C-alpha positions as CSV (number, residue, x, y, z in Angstrom):
1,M,-47.2,23.0,-13.9
2,K,-45.2,24.6,-11.2
3,T,-45.2,21.3,-9.3
4,F,-44.0,19.4,-12.3
5,T,-41.3,21.9,-13.0
6,Y,-40.0,21.7,-9.5
7,A,-40.0,18.0,-9.4
8,A,-38.2,17.8,-12.8
9,A,-35.6,20.3,-11.6
10,T,-35.1,18.3,-8.4
11,A,-34.7,15.1,-10.3
12,A,-32.2,16.8,-12.7
13,M,-30.2,18.1,-9.7
14,G,-30.2,14.6,-8.2
15,L,-28.8,13.1,-11.4
16,W,-26.2,15.9,-11.7
17,G,-25.2,15.4,-8.1
18,T,-24.8,11.6,-8.6
19,G,-22.5,12.3,-11.6
20,A,-20.5,14.8,-9.7
21,M,-20.0,12.4,-6.8
22,A,-18.8,9.5,-9.0
23,A,-15.8,7.8,-7.3
24,D,-12.3,8.2,-8.8
25,D,-10.9,5.0,-10.3
26,V,-7.6,3.6,-9.0
27,T,-6.0,0.4,-10.2
28,L,-3.5,-1.3,-8.0
29,Q,-1.2,-4.0,-9.3
30,L,0.1,-6.5,-6.7
31,K,3.5,-8.1,-6.8
32,W,2.1,-11.6,-6.3
33,V,-1.1,-13.6,-6.1
34,T,-3.9,-12.9,-3.7
35,Q,-2.6,-13.6,-0.2
36,A,-2.2,-12.0,3.2
37,Q,1.0,-10.3,2.0
38,F,-1.4,-7.8,0.6
39,A,-4.1,-7.9,3.3
40,G,-4.1,-4.2,4.0
41,Y,-5.5,-3.4,0.5
42,Y,-8.2,-6.1,0.6
43,V,-9.2,-5.0,4.1
44,A,-9.4,-1.3,2.9
45,L,-11.6,-2.4,0.0
46,D,-13.8,-4.7,2.2
47,K,-14.3,-2.3,5.1
48,G,-15.2,0.6,2.8
49,F,-12.1,2.6,3.6
50,Y,-11.5,3.3,-0.1
51,E,-15.2,4.2,-0.6
52,E,-14.9,6.7,2.3
53,E,-12.2,8.4,0.3
54,D,-14.4,8.5,-2.8
55,L,-12.3,5.9,-4.6
56,N,-13.3,2.9,-6.7
57,V,-10.2,0.7,-6.3
58,T,-9.5,-2.4,-8.5
59,I,-6.9,-4.8,-7.1
60,K,-5.1,-6.8,-9.8
61,P,-3.3,-10.0,-8.5
62,G,0.2,-10.7,-9.7
63,G,1.7,-14.0,-10.6
64,P,4.9,-15.7,-11.9
65,D,4.3,-14.3,-15.4
66,I,3.4,-10.7,-14.3
67,A,6.1,-8.1,-13.7
68,P,4.7,-5.1,-11.8
69,T,7.2,-2.8,-13.5
70,Q,6.0,-3.7,-16.9
71,V,2.3,-3.4,-16.0
72,L,3.0,0.1,-14.6
73,A,5.1,1.1,-17.7
74,G,2.3,-0.1,-20.0
75,G,-0.4,1.9,-18.2
76,G,-2.1,-1.2,-16.8
77,A,-2.1,0.2,-13.3
78,D,-1.9,3.6,-11.5
79,V,0.1,2.2,-8.6
80,T,2.0,-1.0,-8.0
81,V,3.4,-3.0,-5.1
82,D,7.0,-3.9,-5.6
83,W,10.4,-4.4,-3.9
84,M,12.7,-1.4,-4.0
85,P,15.7,-3.2,-5.6
86,A,13.5,-4.0,-8.7
87,A,12.1,-0.5,-8.7
88,L,15.5,1.2,-8.5
89,A,17.0,-1.1,-11.1
90,A,14.1,-0.3,-13.4
91,R,14.5,3.4,-12.7
92,E,18.2,3.3,-13.7
93,K,17.2,1.6,-16.9
94,G,14.8,4.3,-17.8
95,L,11.5,3.6,-16.1
96,P,11.0,6.5,-13.7
97,M,9.3,4.7,-10.8
98,V,8.8,6.7,-7.6
99,N,8.1,5.3,-4.1
100,I,5.1,7.2,-2.6
101,A,4.6,5.1,0.5
102,Q,6.3,2.2,2.4
103,P,3.8,0.1,4.4
104,F,6.4,-2.6,5.1
105,K,9.0,-1.5,7.6
106,S,11.0,-4.8,7.7
107,S,12.2,-7.4,5.3
108,G,10.8,-10.9,5.3
109,M,13.5,-12.3,3.0
110,M,15.4,-15.4,4.2
111,L,17.7,-18.1,2.9
112,T,16.6,-21.4,4.5
113,C,19.1,-24.2,4.5
114,R,19.3,-27.8,5.4
115,K,21.8,-28.6,8.2
116,D,22.2,-32.1,6.7
117,A,23.5,-30.4,3.5
118,G,26.4,-29.0,5.5
119,V,25.2,-25.4,6.1
120,T,25.2,-24.0,9.6
121,S,26.9,-20.6,8.9
122,V,27.7,-18.3,5.9
123,E,31.2,-19.8,5.9
124,D,29.6,-23.0,4.6
125,F,28.2,-21.4,1.5
126,P,31.2,-21.9,-0.9
127,G,30.7,-24.9,-3.1
128,K,27.0,-25.1,-2.3
129,T,24.0,-24.7,-4.6
130,L,21.6,-22.0,-3.5
131,G,18.1,-21.5,-4.8
132,V,17.3,-17.9,-5.8
133,W,14.2,-16.3,-7.1
134,F,14.6,-14.1,-10.2
135,F,12.3,-11.5,-11.9
136,G,13.8,-8.8,-9.7
137,N,13.9,-10.8,-6.5
138,E,17.5,-11.8,-7.0
139,F,19.0,-8.4,-6.4
140,P,19.3,-8.5,-2.6
141,F,20.8,-12.0,-2.8
142,L,23.4,-10.9,-5.4
143,S,24.4,-7.9,-3.3
144,W,24.8,-10.2,-0.2
145,M,27.0,-12.7,-2.1
146,S,29.1,-9.8,-3.4
147,Q,29.6,-8.5,0.1
148,L,30.7,-12.0,1.2
149,G,33.1,-12.1,-1.7
150,L,31.4,-15.1,-3.2
151,S,31.1,-15.5,-7.0
152,T,27.7,-16.7,-8.2
153,D,28.9,-18.3,-11.5
154,G,29.5,-21.8,-10.0
155,G,33.2,-21.4,-10.0
156,E,35.6,-22.7,-7.4
157,G,35.2,-21.0,-4.1
158,G,31.9,-19.5,-5.0
159,V,28.3,-20.7,-5.0
160,T,26.1,-22.2,-7.7
161,V,22.8,-20.4,-8.2
162,L,19.8,-22.5,-9.0
163,K,17.0,-20.4,-10.6
164,Q,14.3,-21.3,-8.1
165,G,10.7,-21.5,-9.0
166,F,8.2,-20.0,-6.6
167,N,8.2,-23.2,-4.4
168,V,10.6,-24.9,-2.1
169,D,11.0,-28.2,-4.1
170,P,14.8,-27.9,-4.6
171,L,15.3,-28.0,-0.8
172,L,12.9,-30.8,-0.2
173,Q,14.4,-32.9,-3.1
174,N,18.0,-32.1,-2.1
175,Q,18.7,-30.2,-5.3
176,A,19.9,-27.2,-3.3
177,A,21.4,-26.8,0.1
178,C,19.4,-23.6,0.6
179,V,16.4,-21.9,-1.0
180,S,14.9,-18.4,-0.9
181,T,11.9,-18.2,1.5
182,M,9.8,-15.4,3.1
183,T,9.1,-15.5,6.8
184,Y,5.4,-15.4,6.1
185,N,5.1,-17.9,3.3
186,E,7.7,-20.4,1.9
187,Y,9.4,-21.1,5.2
188,W,6.1,-22.6,6.4
189,Q,5.8,-24.7,3.3
190,V,9.1,-26.3,4.2
191,I,7.8,-27.0,7.7
192,D,4.4,-28.3,6.4
193,A,6.4,-30.6,4.1
194,G,7.9,-32.4,7.1
195,L,11.2,-30.7,8.0
196,T,11.4,-29.3,11.5
197,P,13.0,-25.9,12.6
198,E,15.8,-28.0,14.2
199,D,16.6,-29.5,10.7
200,L,17.0,-26.0,9.3
201,Q,19.5,-23.1,9.4
202,V,17.8,-19.8,8.6
203,F,19.6,-16.6,7.5
204,K,17.4,-13.6,7.7
205,Y,18.5,-10.8,5.4
206,E,17.7,-8.3,8.3
207,D,20.1,-10.1,10.6
208,Q,22.8,-10.2,7.9
209,G,22.6,-6.5,7.4
210,V,21.7,-6.8,3.8
211,A,17.9,-6.3,4.0
212,T,16.3,-4.1,1.4
213,L,12.9,-2.5,1.4
214,E,10.0,-4.7,0.2
215,D,6.4,-4.1,-0.8
216,G,6.4,-0.4,-1.3
217,L,3.9,1.6,-3.4
218,Y,5.2,2.9,-6.7
219,V,3.9,5.2,-9.4
220,L,5.3,6.8,-12.5
221,E,7.1,10.1,-11.8
222,E,5.3,12.0,-14.6
223,N,1.9,11.2,-13.1
224,L,2.9,13.0,-9.9
225,N,2.9,16.3,-11.9
226,D,-0.9,16.0,-12.2
227,P,-2.6,17.5,-9.1
228,T,-5.7,15.2,-9.7
229,F,-3.5,12.1,-9.7
230,E,-1.6,13.3,-6.6
231,D,-4.9,13.8,-4.8
232,K,-6.1,10.3,-5.7
233,M,-2.9,8.9,-4.4
234,V,-3.1,10.8,-1.1
235,R,-6.6,9.3,-0.5
236,F,-5.4,5.9,-1.7
237,V,-2.5,5.8,0.7
238,R,-4.5,7.1,3.6
239,A,-7.2,4.4,3.1
240,S,-4.6,1.7,2.5
241,M,-2.7,2.4,5.7
242,K,-6.0,2.4,7.6
243,G,-6.5,-1.1,6.1
244,W,-3.0,-2.2,7.1
245,K,-3.4,-1.1,10.7
246,Y,-6.8,-2.8,10.9
247,A,-5.2,-6.0,9.5
248,E,-2.4,-5.9,12.1
249,E,-5.0,-5.6,14.9
250,N,-7.4,-8.2,13.5
251,P,-5.2,-10.8,11.7
252,D,-7.8,-13.6,11.6
253,E,-10.5,-11.4,10.2
254,A,-8.0,-9.9,7.7
255,A,-7.1,-13.5,6.6
256,D,-10.7,-14.3,6.0
257,I,-11.1,-11.2,3.9
258,V,-8.1,-12.3,1.8
259,L,-9.7,-15.7,1.3
260,E,-12.9,-14.1,0.2
261,N,-11.0,-12.4,-2.6
262,D,-9.0,-15.4,-3.7
263,A,-10.6,-16.3,-7.0
264,S,-8.2,-19.2,-7.4
265,G,-9.3,-21.0,-4.3
266,A,-5.7,-22.1,-3.8
267,Q,-5.2,-20.5,-0.3
268,T,-6.1,-22.2,3.0
269,E,-7.4,-20.6,6.2
270,K,-4.5,-22.0,8.3
271,H,-1.8,-20.7,6.0
272,Q,-3.4,-17.3,5.5
273,Q,-3.9,-16.7,9.2
274,R,-0.3,-17.7,9.9
275,M,0.9,-15.5,7.0
276,M,-1.1,-12.6,8.3
277,R,0.5,-12.8,11.7
278,E,4.0,-12.9,10.2
279,V,3.2,-10.0,7.8
280,A,2.0,-7.9,10.7
281,K,5.5,-8.1,12.2
282,L,6.8,-6.5,9.0
283,T,4.3,-3.7,8.7
284,A,4.5,-2.9,12.4
285,G,6.2,0.4,13.1
286,S,5.3,1.9,9.7
287,N,2.8,4.6,9.3
288,G,3.3,4.4,5.5
289,A,6.0,7.1,5.2
290,L,9.4,5.9,3.8
291,D,12.1,6.0,6.4
292,E,15.1,7.6,4.8
293,A,17.6,5.5,6.9
294,D,15.9,2.4,5.5
295,Y,16.2,3.8,2.0
296,D,19.8,4.7,2.4
297,R,20.6,1.2,3.7
298,T,18.8,-0.3,0.7
299,V,20.8,1.8,-1.8
300,K,24.1,1.1,0.0
301,S,23.4,-2.6,-0.3
302,L,22.5,-2.4,-4.0
303,L,25.6,-0.3,-4.8
304,S,28.0,-2.7,-3.0
305,G,27.8,-5.3,-5.7
306,G,31.5,-5.1,-6.6
307,S,32.0,-5.3,-10.4
308,D,28.4,-6.1,-10.9
309,P,26.2,-3.9,-8.7
310,V,22.4,-3.9,-9.0
311,I,22.5,-0.1,-9.6
312,S,25.6,1.8,-10.7
313,K,25.0,5.2,-9.1
314,E,23.1,6.9,-6.4
315,P,19.4,7.3,-7.5
316,E,17.8,10.7,-7.7
317,G,14.1,11.4,-7.2
318,A,13.3,7.8,-6.5
319,W,11.0,8.5,-3.6
320,T,8.8,11.3,-2.3
321,H,7.1,12.2,1.0
322,V,4.6,14.5,-0.7
323,I,1.9,11.9,-0.7
324,T,2.4,10.5,2.8
325,D,2.8,14.0,4.3
326,K,-0.6,15.0,3.0
327,A,-2.2,11.6,3.7
328,L,-1.0,11.2,7.3
329,N,-1.1,14.8,8.6
């Protein structure tokens, strides 16, 4: 009887211990489809970095019909990857998004133009049709045009904006002189389509002084008041940055991990390996903590939109170091 009681008690304690150790759920909403742009998170999942932090992380891919801000607002994710212009614009409109970490140090945004369309410098923009992504991606472009003093309504002396799909067809088919591209993705689609670097004139937003922060991690402000949620985010950011640094050092392996998680089967090994190497240049130099100078530069760019700025006033409470201070120290 004593043996039975002891065994039963031991089993009960084992069950109780298992329940107590259940991992905390975290749902991450990506800005776009599964690709090396988000390799750090997939690496953290694959290598067990989240598991080591007692987290059960679900990564939800994005897409052309998915707005991270809306998913976050609707409670469909705990944390989302988004660009700061979209996050600050949403915050000003009433959705209190807060940046808790900034894995991307540099911007990969570019305007890629055909030289045979008559574009070799920004002075050639007037009268040209320029392809622009919308759904929040247009904000850096609009700020840049405003700083150049160029209207975007197609009027004389300004530029005509073509609402660009998430491809480079307008450039290939001569529907636009320039299109939006990322250093790690669409630019290489142009090259793979047959144009050469010598055929192209590239304007990097970083070089033009109008770069804004991309691919930060955002949560709803109210959730940060919950100590349990804050603790989950500390562990999530710590594991995610471990994943990013591993991806930087092992780009081909990281690309393979991304491919294993691509349920669509649309990605190729060559493209993902190339993308990972370019993305690593953008995450290099970041330990995950937001650089205030980079934030100030972003805000300044967004406020300098003349009569139609992206945001109308200096944001307050739009970022915090609380999570990264605890995660990285």
